[in-house]
C-alpha positions as CSV (number, residue, x, y, z in Angstrom):
1,M,26.5,-30.5,-16.7
2,R,25.7,-28.6,-13.5
3,R,24.2,-25.7,-15.6
4,K,21.9,-28.1,-17.5
5,T,20.7,-29.6,-14.2
6,V,19.9,-26.1,-12.8
7,M,18.1,-25.1,-15.9
8,L,16.1,-28.4,-15.9
9,L,15.1,-27.8,-12.2
10,I,14.0,-24.2,-13.0
11,L,12.0,-25.4,-16.0
12,I,10.2,-28.0,-13.9
13,F,9.5,-25.4,-11.2
14,V,8.1,-22.9,-13.6
15,T,6.0,-25.5,-15.4
16,T,4.6,-26.7,-12.1
17,V,3.7,-23.2,-11.0
18,I,2.2,-22.0,-14.3
19,V,0.3,-25.1,-15.4
20,S,-3.0,-25.3,-13.5
21,A,-4.8,-28.5,-12.8
22,P,-7.6,-29.4,-15.3
23,A,-11.1,-28.6,-14.2
24,A,-13.2,-31.3,-12.6
25,G,-15.3,-33.2,-15.2
26,S,-12.7,-32.5,-18.0
27,K,-12.0,-35.4,-20.3
28,I,-8.4,-36.4,-21.0
29,E,-7.8,-38.6,-24.0
30,N,-4.7,-40.6,-24.5
31,F,-3.3,-43.4,-26.7
32,A,0.1,-44.9,-27.3
33,F,1.9,-46.3,-30.3
34,A,5.1,-48.3,-30.8
35,R,7.3,-48.5,-33.8
36,Y,9.7,-51.4,-34.4
37,R,11.4,-53.5,-37.1
38,D,10.5,-57.1,-37.5
39,I,12.9,-59.9,-38.3
40,E,12.6,-59.1,-42.0
41,G,13.4,-55.4,-41.5
42,N,9.9,-54.1,-42.1
43,H,9.0,-51.0,-40.1
44,I,5.8,-51.7,-38.1
45,T,3.7,-49.3,-36.1
46,I,1.0,-50.4,-33.7
47,F,-1.5,-48.3,-31.8
48,S,-3.3,-48.8,-28.5
49,D,-6.9,-48.2,-28.0
50,K,-7.9,-44.6,-27.0
51,V,-8.3,-44.2,-23.2
52,V,-10.5,-41.5,-21.9
53,S,-10.2,-40.4,-18.3
54,T,-12.5,-38.0,-16.5
55,V,-10.9,-35.6,-14.0
56,L,-12.3,-36.0,-10.5
57,P,-13.0,-33.0,-8.3
58,V,-10.3,-32.1,-5.8
59,Y,-11.6,-29.9,-3.0
60,G,-9.3,-27.6,-1.0
61,F,-9.5,-24.2,0.5
62,T,-7.8,-22.0,3.1
63,I,-9.0,-19.3,5.3
64,K,-6.3,-17.0,6.6
65,P,-5.3,-15.9,9.1
66,D,-6.0,-19.1,10.9
67,G,-6.2,-19.5,14.7
68,T,-7.9,-20.8,17.8
69,F,-9.6,-19.1,20.8
70,E,-6.4,-19.6,22.8
71,K,-4.1,-18.4,20.0
72,P,-6.1,-16.3,17.6
73,G,-5.0,-15.5,14.1
74,Q,-5.5,-11.8,14.7
75,E,-6.6,-9.5,17.5
76,R,-8.1,-6.0,17.5
77,E,-8.8,-3.6,20.3
78,G,-11.9,-1.4,20.4
79,F,-13.9,0.8,22.7
80,V,-17.1,-0.5,24.2
81,G,-19.9,-0.1,21.7
82,S,-17.5,0.5,18.7
83,A,-17.2,-1.7,15.6
84,V,-14.0,-3.6,14.9
85,D,-13.4,-5.2,11.6
86,L,-11.5,-8.5,11.2
87,N,-10.6,-9.4,7.7
88,Y,-10.1,-12.9,6.4
89,V,-9.2,-14.3,3.0
90,A,-10.9,-17.5,1.7
91,Q,-9.0,-19.1,-1.2
92,N,-10.1,-22.0,-3.3
93,F,-7.1,-24.0,-4.6
94,G,-9.1,-27.0,-5.8
95,N,-10.2,-27.7,-9.3
96,S,-13.9,-27.4,-8.7
97,P,-16.1,-24.5,-7.5
98,T,-16.5,-24.7,-3.8
99,T,-19.1,-23.2,-1.4
100,I,-17.8,-22.3,2.0
101,S,-20.3,-21.8,4.8
102,L,-19.2,-19.4,7.4
103,L,-20.6,-19.2,10.9
104,A,-19.9,-16.6,13.5
105,S,-20.9,-16.9,17.1
106,Q,-20.9,-14.7,20.1
107,V,-18.2,-15.5,22.7
108,F,-18.5,-14.6,26.4
109,E,-15.7,-14.3,29.0
110,E,-16.0,-16.9,31.8
111,E,-16.0,-14.2,34.5
112,P,-19.2,-13.7,36.5
113,S,-19.9,-10.4,34.8
114,G,-20.6,-12.2,31.5
115,V,-19.2,-9.2,29.5
116,P,-19.2,-10.1,25.8
117,V,-15.8,-10.5,24.2
118,L,-17.2,-10.4,20.7
119,R,-20.6,-9.4,19.4
120,V,-21.0,-10.4,15.8
121,I,-22.8,-8.0,13.5
122,G,-22.3,-9.9,10.3
123,I,-20.1,-11.5,7.8
124,Y,-19.7,-9.7,4.5
125,L,-18.2,-10.5,1.1
126,D,-15.7,-8.0,-0.1
127,E,-15.5,-8.2,-3.8
128,G,-12.8,-5.6,-4.0
129,E,-12.8,-1.9,-4.5
130,E,-14.3,-1.5,-1.0
131,S,-17.7,-2.9,-2.2
132,F,-19.7,-5.0,0.2
């Protein structure tokens, strides 16, 4: 009995991980039927009407590493005037294409010198294989 329960849990987990959500706008059709015997012993089958459901968009994305100014997701050191790269990964886990607008701003220390902590040169899309 315990082995069957473990196998069932593994099957549910694997099915959940492998089966992806249907795309937004997809149509899912469903109907039901019932079979029974009436008082006279006749086998009767009845069918419901077909129901069509349209999958709604579910939006969701992550940008990692995540952080705040007080507790940044990553830190790099560099010499004055040198370039320092910070890499982030944006991942869409929704069922609909998502456009993510990224904004980078220049941050200054609050000291009287006003020395810049970060000077943003740009945000680039890395499509893999070191192509920008």
